[in-house]
Structure formats: structure tokens, C-alpha cells
MDAnalysis code that builds the backbone (N, CA, C; Angstrom):
import MDAnalysis as mda
import numpy as np

u = mda.Universe.empty(423, n_residues=141, atom_resindex=np.repeat(np.arange(141), 3), trajectory=True)
u.add_TopologyAttr("name", ["N", "CA", "C"] * 141)
u.add_TopologyAttr("resid", np.arange(1, 142))
u.add_TopologyAttr("resname", ["MET", "GLN", "ALA", "SER", "ASP", "ALA", "GLY", "ASP", "GLN", "LYS", "ALA", "ALA", "ILE", "GLY", "PHE", "ALA", "LYS", "LYS", "GLU", "ALA", "ALA", "GLN", "TYR", "ALA", "GLY", "ARG", "GLU", "GLN", "CYS", "SER", "ARG", "ALA", "VAL", "ARG", "THR", "ASN", "CYS", "GLY", "THR", "LEU", "ALA", "LEU", "ALA", "TYR", "GLY", "THR", "LEU", "ALA", "GLY", "TYR", "GLN", "ILE", "LEU", "ASP", "GLY", "ASP", "LYS", "VAL", "ALA", "ALA", "GLU", "GLY", "SER", "PHE", "SER", "SER", "ALA", "LYS", "ALA", "ALA", "LEU", "SER", "LEU", "THR", "ASP", "PRO", "GLU", "ILE", "ARG", "ALA", "SER", "ALA", "ALA", "GLY", "MET", "VAL", "TYR", "ARG", "ASP", "VAL", "SER", "GLU", "ALA", "PHE", "TRP", "LYS", "VAL", "GLY", "ASP", "ARG", "ALA", "ARG", "ALA", "ILE", "ALA", "VAL", "PHE", "ASN", "GLU", "GLY", "ARG", "ALA", "ALA", "GLY", "ALA", "ASP", "SER", "TRP", "LEU", "TYR", "MET", "SER", "SER", "ALA", "ALA", "GLY", "ALA", "ALA", "GLN", "GLN", "PRO", "SER", "THR", "ASP", "ARG", "GLN", "PRO", "ALA", "ALA", "SER", "ARG"])
u.atoms.positions = np.array([
    [0.820, -1.175, 0.000],
    [0.000, 0.000, 0.000],
    [0.875, 1.253, 0.000],
    [1.977, 1.207, 0.731],
    [2.866, 2.364, 0.781],
    [3.436, 2.675, -0.595],
    [3.764, 1.632, -1.345],
    [4.306, 1.855, -2.687],
    [3.270, 2.548, -3.562],
    [2.031, 2.097, -3.489],
    [0.975, 2.710, -4.293],
    [0.737, 4.148, -3.867],
    [0.675, 4.362, -2.552],
    [0.472, 5.732, -2.050],
    [1.592, 6.668, -2.482],
    [2.807, 6.107, -2.651],
    [3.954, 6.900, -3.098],
    [3.976, 7.056, -4.614],
    [3.010, 6.433, -5.310],
    [2.927, 6.556, -6.756],
    [3.674, 5.487, -7.524],
    [4.231, 4.517, -6.826],
    [4.980, 3.445, -7.480],
    [4.062, 2.231, -7.684],
    [3.218, 2.327, -8.698],
    [2.252, 1.258, -8.949],
    [2.930, -0.052, -9.346],
    [4.042, 0.036, -10.054],
    [4.758, -1.187, -10.463],
    [5.196, -1.991, -9.238],
    [5.750, -1.313, -8.249],
    [6.174, -2.000, -7.019],
    [4.954, -2.545, -6.285],
    [3.892, -1.755, -6.213],
    [2.674, -2.199, -5.534],
    [2.106, -3.439, -6.218],
    [2.135, -3.455, -7.542],
    [1.650, -4.613, -8.298],
    [2.495, -5.836, -7.962],
    [3.802, -5.671, -7.912],
    [4.693, -6.781, -7.582],
    [4.392, -7.360, -6.210],
    [4.202, -6.482, -5.224],
    [3.886, -6.938, -3.872],
    [2.528, -7.641, -3.840],
    [1.541, -7.088, -4.536],
    [0.201, -7.679, -4.549],
    [0.196, -9.039, -5.248],
    [0.996, -9.183, -6.303],
    [1.088, -10.481, -6.983],
    [1.665, -11.536, -6.042],
    [2.677, -11.159, -5.266],
    [3.268, -12.093, -4.297],
    [2.245, -12.484, -3.236],
    [1.475, -11.524, -2.797],
    [0.447, -11.778, -1.786],
    [-0.612, -12.742, -2.333],
    [-1.064, -12.505, -3.551],
    [-2.054, -13.389, -4.158],
    [-1.484, -14.794, -4.334],
    [-0.254, -14.887, -4.781],
    [0.373, -16.195, -4.992],
    [0.468, -16.985, -3.691],
    [0.666, -16.280, -2.597],
    [0.778, -16.931, -1.290],
    [-0.506, -17.672, -0.922],
    [-1.654, -17.172, -1.366],
    [-2.942, -17.759, -0.990],
    [-3.632, -18.501, -2.133],
    [-2.997, -18.581, -3.284],
    [-3.637, -19.159, -4.461],
    [-3.523, -20.681, -4.550],
    [-2.730, -21.289, -3.711],
    [-2.549, -22.734, -3.777],
    [-3.788, -23.503, -3.362],
    [-3.903, -24.723, -3.857],
    [-5.052, -25.573, -3.549],
    [-5.211, -25.822, -2.051],
    [-4.100, -25.786, -1.324],
    [-4.165, -26.007, 0.118],
    [-4.664, -24.764, 0.862],
    [-4.803, -23.649, 0.148],
    [-5.271, -22.394, 0.730],
    [-6.698, -22.047, 0.317],
    [-6.988, -22.252, -0.982],
    [-8.311, -21.889, -1.503],
    [-8.659, -22.792, -2.678],
    [-9.611, -23.664, -2.463],
    [-10.107, -24.551, -3.508],
    [-11.507, -25.006, -3.100],
    [-12.132, -25.785, -3.932],
    [-13.456, -26.302, -3.570],
    [-13.382, -27.164, -2.311],
    [-12.262, -27.833, -2.107],
    [-12.088, -28.704, -0.949],
    [-11.615, -27.953, 0.296],
    [-10.791, -26.942, 0.103],
    [-10.218, -26.183, 1.224],
    [-10.510, -24.706, 0.999],
    [-11.288, -24.138, 1.885],
    [-11.701, -22.734, 1.724],
    [-11.094, -21.820, 2.781],
    [-10.027, -22.269, 3.371],
    [-9.416, -21.569, 4.502],
    [-9.114, -20.108, 4.210],
    [-8.480, -19.810, 3.099],
    [-8.029, -18.440, 2.815],
    [-8.633, -17.852, 1.544],
    [-9.822, -18.311, 1.170],
    [-10.432, -17.791, -0.063],
    [-10.784, -16.308, 0.058],
    [-11.237, -15.882, 1.213],
    [-11.536, -14.465, 1.405],
    [-10.285, -13.615, 1.292],
    [-9.203, -14.096, 1.886],
    [-7.922, -13.379, 1.811],
    [-7.427, -13.335, 0.372],
    [-7.585, -14.439, -0.345],
    [-7.185, -14.473, -1.751],
    [-8.013, -13.480, -2.564],
    [-9.307, -13.423, -2.322],
    [-10.163, -12.463, -3.033],
    [-9.702, -11.036, -2.768],
    [-9.370, -10.740, -1.512],
    [-8.887, -9.394, -1.178],
    [-7.569, -9.090, -1.879],
    [-6.687, -10.079, -1.936],
    [-5.392, -9.878, -2.596],
    [-5.585, -9.592, -4.081],
    [-6.450, -10.365, -4.735],
    [-6.704, -10.119, -6.158],
    [-7.412, -8.777, -6.375],
    [-8.315, -8.407, -5.485],
    [-8.981, -7.111, -5.601],
    [-7.999, -5.964, -5.466],
    [-7.085, -6.096, -4.519],
    [-6.046, -5.085, -4.337],
    [-5.160, -5.004, -5.578],
    [-4.770, -6.157, -6.088],
    [-3.957, -6.201, -7.303],
    [-4.681, -5.513, -8.452],
    [-5.962, -5.808, -8.613],
    [-6.742, -5.165, -9.683],
    [-6.733, -3.648, -9.523],
    [-6.890, -3.183, -8.294],
    [-6.871, -1.735, -8.055],
    [-5.556, -1.098, -8.470],
    [-4.451, -1.737, -8.101],
    [-3.138, -1.201, -8.481],
    [-2.955, -1.228, -9.997],
    [-3.427, -2.284, -10.634],
    [-3.305, -2.377, -12.090],
    [-4.127, -1.296, -12.775],
    [-5.294, -0.997, -12.243],
    [-6.116, 0.085, -12.798],
    [-5.371, 1.410, -12.675],
    [-4.833, 1.658, -11.501],
    [-4.100, 2.915, -11.279],
    [-2.863, 3.016, -12.163],
    [-2.318, 1.864, -12.556],
    [-1.152, 1.839, -13.441],
    [-1.546, 1.935, -14.914],
    [-2.832, 1.888, -15.200],
    [-3.309, 2.012, -16.572],
    [-3.484, 0.706, -17.311],
    [-3.339, -0.423, -16.641],
    [-3.465, -1.729, -17.294],
    [-4.824, -2.337, -16.969],
    [-5.847, -1.842, -17.644],
    [-7.214, -2.281, -17.359],
    [-7.457, -3.728, -17.772],
    [-6.756, -4.213, -18.775],
    [-6.922, -5.612, -19.198],
    [-6.458, -6.547, -18.081],
    [-5.272, -6.298, -17.562],
    [-4.767, -7.112, -16.449],
    [-5.672, -6.953, -15.234],
    [-6.145, -5.746, -15.001],
    [-7.022, -5.491, -13.854],
    [-8.307, -6.292, -13.942],
    [-8.882, -6.348, -15.131],
    [-10.121, -7.126, -15.288],
    [-9.858, -8.613, -15.032],
    [-8.677, -9.102, -15.434],
    [-8.314, -10.489, -15.152],
    [-8.173, -10.742, -13.659],
    [-7.525, -9.822, -12.963],
    [-7.372, -9.948, -11.509],
    [-8.722, -9.838, -10.806],
    [-9.559, -8.952, -11.298],
    [-10.899, -8.796, -10.723],
    [-11.710, -10.083, -10.918],
    [-11.582, -10.699, -12.072],
    [-12.258, -11.991, -12.308],
    [-11.749, -13.047, -11.333],
    [-10.449, -13.058, -11.087],
    [-9.877, -14.001, -10.123],
    [-10.409, -13.715, -8.716],
    [-10.568, -12.447, -8.382],
    [-11.126, -12.084, -7.074],
    [-12.550, -12.607, -6.946],
    [-13.332, -12.456, -8.008],
    [-14.714, -12.934, -7.962],
    [-14.774, -14.455, -7.860],
    [-13.856, -15.140, -8.511],
    [-13.803, -16.602, -8.406],
    [-13.486, -17.016, -6.975],
    [-12.541, -16.336, -6.351],
    [-12.203, -16.636, -4.959],
    [-13.382, -16.300, -4.041],
    [-14.097, -15.223, -4.335],
    [-15.270, -14.883, -3.531],
    [-16.324, -15.989, -3.592],
    [-16.463, -16.601, -4.746],
    [-17.471, -17.662, -4.882],
    [-17.144, -18.863, -4.001],
    [-15.886, -19.009, -3.615],
    [-15.462, -20.110, -2.747],
    [-15.340, -19.683, -1.275],
    [-15.520, -18.404, -1.018],
    [-15.359, -17.871, 0.337],
    [-16.494, -18.342, 1.238],
    [-16.154, -18.623, 2.476],
    [-17.135, -19.030, 3.483],
    [-18.291, -18.030, 3.491],
    [-19.521, -18.522, 3.402],
    [-20.683, -17.619, 3.369],
    [-20.758, -16.650, 4.554],
    [-20.187, -17.028, 5.690],
    [-20.231, -16.152, 6.861],
    [-19.434, -14.868, 6.670],
    [-18.430, -14.884, 5.812],
    [-17.612, -13.680, 5.597],
    [-17.671, -13.173, 4.153],
    [-18.438, -13.848, 3.311],
    [-18.473, -13.484, 1.888],
    [-18.938, -12.048, 1.667],
    [-19.993, -11.616, 2.352],
    [-20.516, -10.258, 2.127],
    [-19.463, -9.202, 2.481],
    [-18.746, -9.438, 3.549],
    [-17.710, -8.496, 3.965],
    [-16.554, -8.470, 2.967],
    [-16.099, -9.654, 2.565],
    [-15.012, -9.722, 1.577],
    [-15.450, -9.088, 0.258],
    [-16.675, -9.363, -0.153],
    [-17.186, -8.783, -1.404],
    [-17.247, -7.265, -1.296],
    [-17.680, -6.761, -0.163],
    [-17.742, -5.312, 0.033],
    [-16.389, -4.662, -0.180],
    [-15.350, -5.292, 0.369],
    [-14.005, -4.730, 0.235],
    [-13.483, -4.846, -1.191],
    [-13.677, -6.006, -1.812],
    [-13.167, -6.216, -3.171],
    [-13.833, -5.253, -4.147],
    [-15.153, -5.249, -4.158],
    [-15.869, -4.403, -5.117],
    [-15.637, -2.915, -4.830],
    [-15.522, -2.538, -3.579],
    [-15.256, -1.144, -3.244],
    [-13.886, -0.720, -3.750],
    [-12.875, -1.549, -3.512],
    [-11.517, -1.192, -3.931],
    [-11.402, -1.068, -5.452],
    [-12.017, -1.996, -6.160],
    [-11.956, -1.965, -7.628],
    [-12.745, -0.766, -8.158],
    [-13.931, -0.551, -7.608],
    [-14.736, 0.594, -8.031],
    [-13.998, 1.906, -7.767],
    [-13.393, 2.003, -6.603],
    [-12.674, 3.234, -6.239],
    [-11.497, 3.497, -7.173],
    [-10.796, 2.442, -7.554],
    [-9.666, 2.616, -8.473],
    [-10.157, 3.145, -9.825],
    [-11.239, 2.578, -10.333],
    [-11.787, 3.090, -11.600],
    [-12.208, 4.551, -11.440],
    [-12.791, 4.883, -10.313],
    [-13.216, 6.266, -10.062],
    [-12.015, 7.205, -10.092],
    [-10.921, 6.783, -9.434],
    [-9.720, 7.628, -9.347],
    [-9.095, 7.908, -10.707],
    [-9.199, 6.953, -11.646],
    [-8.611, 7.184, -12.970],
    [-9.604, 7.846, -13.929],
    [-10.773, 8.175, -13.424],
    [-11.742, 8.904, -14.236],
    [-12.713, 8.053, -15.028],
    [-12.698, 6.754, -14.826],
    [-13.642, 5.880, -15.532],
    [-14.886, 5.711, -14.667],
    [-15.681, 6.774, -14.620],
    [-16.864, 6.809, -13.752],
    [-17.879, 5.728, -14.122],
    [-18.071, 5.505, -15.406],
    [-19.058, 4.500, -15.835],
    [-18.681, 3.107, -15.328],
    [-17.411, 2.745, -15.447],
    [-16.978, 1.419, -14.977],
    [-17.036, 1.357, -13.452],
    [-16.689, 2.451, -12.786],
    [-16.752, 2.485, -11.323],
    [-18.178, 2.225, -10.842],
    [-19.139, 2.857, -11.485],
    [-20.544, 2.669, -11.106],
    [-21.000, 1.260, -11.447],
    [-20.569, 0.741, -12.585],
    [-20.935, -0.638, -12.958],
    [-20.391, -1.640, -11.943],
    [-19.161, -1.453, -11.498],
    [-18.570, -2.339, -10.491],
    [-19.335, -2.206, -9.176],
    [-19.682, -0.975, -8.803],
    [-20.476, -0.763, -7.593],
    [-21.790, -1.539, -7.691],
    [-22.483, -1.385, -8.801],
    [-23.774, -2.064, -8.966],
    [-23.617, -3.583, -8.964],
    [-22.552, -4.064, -9.571],
    [-22.283, -5.501, -9.565],
    [-22.029, -5.989, -8.129],
    [-21.305, -5.206, -7.358],
    [-21.057, -5.554, -5.960],
    [-22.335, -5.580, -5.147],
    [-23.180, -4.619, -5.396],
    [-24.479, -4.591, -4.699],
    [-25.277, -5.839, -5.031],
    [-25.290, -6.221, -6.306],
    [-26.013, -7.424, -6.726],
    [-25.383, -8.696, -6.160],
    [-24.071, -8.649, -5.906],
    [-23.369, -9.813, -5.363],
    [-23.529, -9.933, -3.850],
    [-24.231, -8.992, -3.235],
    [-24.480, -9.070, -1.804],
    [-23.395, -8.477, -0.930],
    [-22.614, -7.557, -1.480],
    [-21.548, -6.919, -0.704],
    [-22.136, -6.156, 0.475],
    [-21.388, -6.116, 1.565],
    [-21.868, -5.428, 2.758],
    [-21.669, -3.912, 2.650],
    [-21.864, -3.218, 3.756],
    [-21.867, -1.759, 3.767],
    [-20.530, -1.128, 3.378],
    [-19.434, -1.872, 3.430],
    [-18.135, -1.318, 3.021],
    [-18.206, -0.801, 1.575],
    [-18.969, -1.485, 0.740],
    [-19.127, -1.088, -0.660],
    [-19.642, 0.346, -0.766],
    [-20.518, 0.733, 0.141],
    [-21.165, 2.036, 0.062],
    [-20.242, 3.182, 0.464],
    [-19.012, 2.856, 0.832],
    [-18.022, 3.887, 1.151],
    [-17.254, 4.302, -0.101],
    [-17.621, 3.776, -1.248],
    [-16.934, 4.129, -2.486],
    [-17.480, 5.435, -3.051],
    [-16.676, 6.087, -3.841],
    [-17.093, 7.335, -4.488],
    [-18.256, 7.097, -5.443],
    [-18.302, 5.926, -6.035],
    [-19.359, 5.615, -7.001],
    [-20.709, 5.403, -6.338],
    [-20.727, 5.159, -5.043],
    [-21.984, 4.858, -4.352],
    [-23.008, 5.971, -4.538],
    [-22.597, 7.197, -4.309],
    [-23.520, 8.314, -4.453],
    [-23.983, 8.488, -5.885],
    [-23.076, 8.349, -6.810],
    [-23.426, 8.515, -8.225],
    [-24.352, 7.404, -8.698],
    [-24.132, 6.206, -8.225],
    [-24.958, 5.064, -8.653],
    [-26.376, 5.169, -8.130],
    [-26.546, 5.843, -7.015],
    [-27.862, 5.926, -6.397],
    [-28.656, 7.147, -6.835],
    [-28.036, 8.028, -7.618],
    [-28.737, 9.199, -8.121],
    [-29.481, 8.834, -9.390],
    [-30.670, 9.347, -9.545],
    [-31.380, 9.078, -10.803],
    [-30.650, 9.736, -11.969],
    [-30.641, 9.069, -13.073],
    [-29.956, 9.592, -14.255],
    [-30.723, 10.782, -14.807],
    [-29.999, 11.821, -15.156],
    [-30.639, 12.997, -15.750],
    [-30.911, 12.783, -17.236],
    [-30.353, 11.680, -17.766],
    [-30.582, 11.384, -19.189],
    [-31.943, 10.760, -19.440],
    [-32.522, 10.191, -18.400],
    [-33.802, 9.496, -18.572],
    [-34.948, 10.494, -18.569],
    [-35.832, 10.295, -19.458],
    [-37.039, 11.121, -19.525],
    [-38.186, 10.343, -18.907],
    [-39.073, 11.019, -18.194],
    [-40.213, 10.296, -17.634],
    [-41.094, 9.754, -18.756],
    [-41.687, 8.609, -18.474],
    [-42.580, 7.993, -19.474],
    [-43.775, 8.912, -19.698],
    [-44.165, 9.010, -20.949],
    [-45.322, 9.860, -21.279],
    [-46.579, 9.241, -20.723],
    [-47.478, 10.105, -20.173],
    [-48.751, 9.559, -19.663],
    [-49.666, 9.272, -20.827],
    [-50.434, 8.247, -20.610],
    [-51.347, 7.834, -21.692],
    [-52.721, 8.306, -21.419],
])
């Protein structure tokens, strides 16, 4: 996190990849062993955020997909909390780079995935909940 805060996204990505690799083994997160699936989801979500900030949205989407896969294996007792953090971090990263539409889409996807209140701490939360000014009311018949 310190590397990212200092603007060194490459270093932050390297650290996040190591963190994800630490929890990606079958003995850590698999259909049979779900011990660290939430931690793995958080690691991939963090990695996706750093990749977004570095401008590599393709890699970020891959990491985000990996985070969602790990979330699907996460213990149901902590899944909502882990989802809240993952979707919030990814949404916030898109918001920071100016991709408001993707940030709101990620927020909405997190809401649909059952993310807890942490998700609502994202910048996209307010924008996603505002009615669109582009929509016209339906004509009365």
C-alpha cells in the first residue's frame, strides 16, 4: 500500500502479486479447502486496483475476475464483507482514474453480489444511487 500511495504502482503490483500467490494454492483456496479464499479475493482485488491505477485495465479485469472466483469459494459467513471490500476497492480505483461508468458498474455488480456496507463507502456509491438525468419520464397515456 505504501508503494501505491507513493505513486509506485509497479512496485505495488509486484507486492500484490506475491500476496495473491501466497494464498492461491489448492491447500489455501479450492473447492475442498476454503481456509483463505476471502484473503485471496482481497489480494486479487487489491492487485486489480493497483493495475487500474497503473493504466493496465486488461490485467485489472483479469485480476478482478480471479477475485470474484475466490469470492465464490469464500465461506458464506464472511463473503458479504469480503465482497464489500473487493468491489469497493476496484470501483474506487476506476473512479480515481476517471472511468466513472466502470466504477458505477462495479459498484452495482457488488451490490447485486451481496456486498456489505463497506461497498457504500466508495465514491461511485452516491453517483450510482442518483437518478440519471438522461432518462425522460414515461409519457402519460
